[in-house]
C-alpha positions as CSV (number, residue, x, y, z in Angstrom):
1,X,86.0,125.8,166.7
2,X,83.5,128.7,166.3
3,X,83.5,131.5,168.8
4,X,80.2,132.8,170.2
5,X,80.5,136.0,168.2
6,X,80.9,134.1,164.9
7,X,77.4,132.6,165.3
8,X,75.7,136.0,165.6
9,X,75.5,135.9,169.4
10,X,77.7,138.0,171.5
11,X,78.7,137.2,175.1
12,X,75.4,138.7,176.2
13,X,73.3,136.3,174.2
14,X,70.7,137.3,171.6
15,X,70.3,141.0,171.1
16,X,72.7,141.8,173.9
17,X,70.2,141.3,176.7
18,X,71.5,138.2,178.4
19,X,70.6,139.4,181.8
20,X,67.6,141.6,181.6
21,X,66.3,139.4,184.3
22,X,69.3,137.4,185.6
23,X,71.6,137.4,188.5
24,X,74.0,140.2,187.6
25,X,71.6,143.1,188.4
26,X,69.9,141.4,191.4
27,X,70.3,142.9,194.8
28,X,69.3,141.6,198.1
29,X,69.4,138.1,199.5
30,X,72.3,135.9,198.7
31,X,72.5,132.4,197.4
32,X,70.2,130.4,195.4
33,X,68.6,131.0,192.0
34,X,65.5,133.1,192.0
35,X,62.8,133.3,189.4
36,X,63.6,135.9,186.8
37,X,62.2,139.3,187.4
38,X,61.4,139.8,183.7
39,X,60.7,137.3,181.0
40,X,62.0,137.6,177.5
41,X,61.4,141.1,176.1
42,X,59.7,142.3,179.3
43,X,62.4,144.7,180.3
44,X,62.0,146.4,177.0
45,X,58.3,146.9,177.6
46,X,59.0,148.2,181.1
47,X,61.5,150.7,179.8
48,X,59.0,151.9,177.1
49,X,56.4,152.2,179.9
50,X,58.8,154.4,182.0
51,X,59.6,156.5,178.9
52,X,55.9,157.2,178.2
53,X,55.9,159.3,181.4
54,X,59.2,161.1,180.9
55,X,62.3,161.2,178.8
56,X,65.2,159.9,180.8
57,X,68.9,159.0,181.0
58,X,70.1,155.4,181.4
59,X,71.0,155.8,185.1
60,X,67.6,157.2,185.8
61,X,66.0,154.2,184.1
62,X,68.1,151.9,186.3
63,X,66.9,153.7,189.4
64,X,63.3,153.7,188.2
65,X,63.4,150.0,187.7
66,X,65.0,149.5,191.1
67,X,62.2,151.6,192.6
68,X,59.6,149.6,190.7
69,X,61.0,146.3,192.2
70,X,61.3,147.9,195.7
71,X,65.1,147.5,195.6
72,X,65.0,143.8,194.8
73,X,66.3,144.2,191.3
74,X,68.5,146.8,189.7
75,X,69.6,146.2,186.1
76,X,73.3,146.7,185.7
77,X,74.7,149.1,183.0
78,X,75.7,145.9,181.2
79,X,72.1,145.0,180.9
80,X,70.4,148.3,180.5
81,X,72.6,149.9,177.8
82,X,72.6,146.9,175.3
83,X,68.8,146.8,175.8
84,X,68.6,150.5,175.0
85,X,70.8,150.0,171.9
86,X,68.4,147.3,170.8
87,X,65.4,149.6,171.3
88,X,67.1,152.4,169.4
89,X,68.0,150.0,166.5
90,X,64.3,149.0,166.4
91,X,63.3,152.6,166.2
92,X,61.4,152.4,169.5
93,X,63.4,155.1,171.3
94,X,65.5,158.0,170.2
95,X,68.7,159.1,171.9
96,X,69.8,162.8,171.9
97,X,72.9,164.3,173.4
98,X,72.0,166.7,176.2
99,X,75.0,168.4,177.9
100,X,77.2,165.4,177.4
101,X,74.6,162.9,178.6
102,X,72.3,160.8,176.4
103,X,68.6,161.7,176.8
104,X,66.3,158.8,175.9
105,X,62.8,159.4,174.6
106,X,60.1,157.0,173.2
107,X,59.3,157.4,169.5
108,X,55.9,157.1,167.8
109,X,56.7,153.5,167.0
110,X,57.6,152.9,170.6
111,X,54.4,154.5,171.8
112,X,52.5,152.3,169.4
113,X,54.2,149.1,170.6
114,X,53.6,150.3,174.2
115,X,49.9,150.8,173.5
116,X,49.6,147.4,171.8
117,X,51.1,145.7,174.9
118,X,49.0,147.3,177.7
119,X,47.6,143.9,178.8
120,X,51.0,142.4,178.9
121,X,52.3,145.3,180.9
122,X,49.4,145.0,183.4
123,X,50.3,141.3,183.7
124,X,54.0,142.2,184.4
125,X,53.0,144.8,187.0
126,X,50.7,142.4,188.8
127,X,53.4,139.7,188.8
128,X,55.9,142.2,190.2
129,X,53.5,143.2,193.0
130,X,52.9,139.6,193.9
131,X,56.7,138.9,193.8
132,X,57.4,141.8,196.1
133,X,55.3,140.1,198.7
134,X,57.5,137.1,198.4
135,X,60.6,139.2,198.6
136,X,59.4,140.8,201.8
137,X,58.5,137.4,203.2
138,X,62.0,136.0,202.5
139,X,63.4,139.0,204.5
140,X,61.4,138.0,207.6
141,X,64.1,136.7,210.1
142,X,62.1,133.7,211.1
143,X,61.2,132.7,207.5
144,X,64.9,133.2,206.6
145,X,65.9,130.9,209.5
146,X,63.4,128.3,208.6
147,X,64.4,128.2,205.0
148,X,68.1,128.1,205.9
149,X,67.4,125.3,208.4
150,X,65.5,123.3,205.7
151,X,68.4,123.8,203.2
152,X,71.0,122.8,205.7
153,X,69.2,119.6,206.8
154,X,68.4,118.6,203.2
155,X,72.1,119.2,202.2
156,X,73.3,117.1,205.1
157,X,70.9,114.2,204.4
158,X,71.0,114.1,200.6
159,X,74.4,115.5,199.6
160,X,76.7,114.5,202.4
161,X,75.5,111.1,203.3
162,X,74.7,108.0,201.4
163,X,71.0,107.4,201.5
164,X,68.9,104.4,200.5
165,X,66.2,104.5,197.9
166,X,63.6,104.1,200.8
167,X,65.1,107.1,202.6
168,X,65.0,109.2,199.4
169,X,61.3,108.3,198.9
170,X,60.6,109.4,202.5
171,X,62.4,112.7,202.0
172,X,60.5,113.3,198.8
173,X,57.2,112.5,200.7
174,X,58.0,114.9,203.5
175,X,58.7,117.7,201.0
176,X,55.6,116.9,199.0
177,X,53.4,116.9,202.1
178,X,54.9,120.2,203.4
179,X,54.3,121.8,200.0
180,X,50.7,120.5,199.9
181,X,50.0,121.8,203.5
182,X,51.5,125.2,202.6
183,X,49.4,125.4,199.4
184,X,46.2,124.7,201.4
185,X,46.7,127.4,204.0
186,X,44.0,130.1,204.2
């Protein structure tokens, strides 16, 4: 039996960045899976974007990303440092020792990649702004109560009771109609 590291993939997945968007660094509301904050490779672009403004340390990058997401996502050291290692291996950042701390700066190659990806960065930033609205909405006590009530009722009806095919179709219809009504709100 092959182990994960024998296939060129460590426990963090490809390039050591398993969770640049996943659950480990997420803060805030409990339970349930949320859409990823960053798609594949996007955390790297965000880091390069931050570094274009100022050389930084790993902890400062974590705090800057947390600020960018209004506290809704804070990459863990287990996410940020492997990503920084990858960026350094790719020649996109340099790391220098400064009083026992590693100072991270963008290289010319990193600046070029950053410049080539401005449109993608703008898309990431627009998506984050829209997502922050949703995060704030989920913090609203009445919205939170309504969502919890919906989940509890659905769990009771679907997971804890036997339901007929006709009842299942009715439940699906109710959910579809509610989704349609919400999507048509002004």
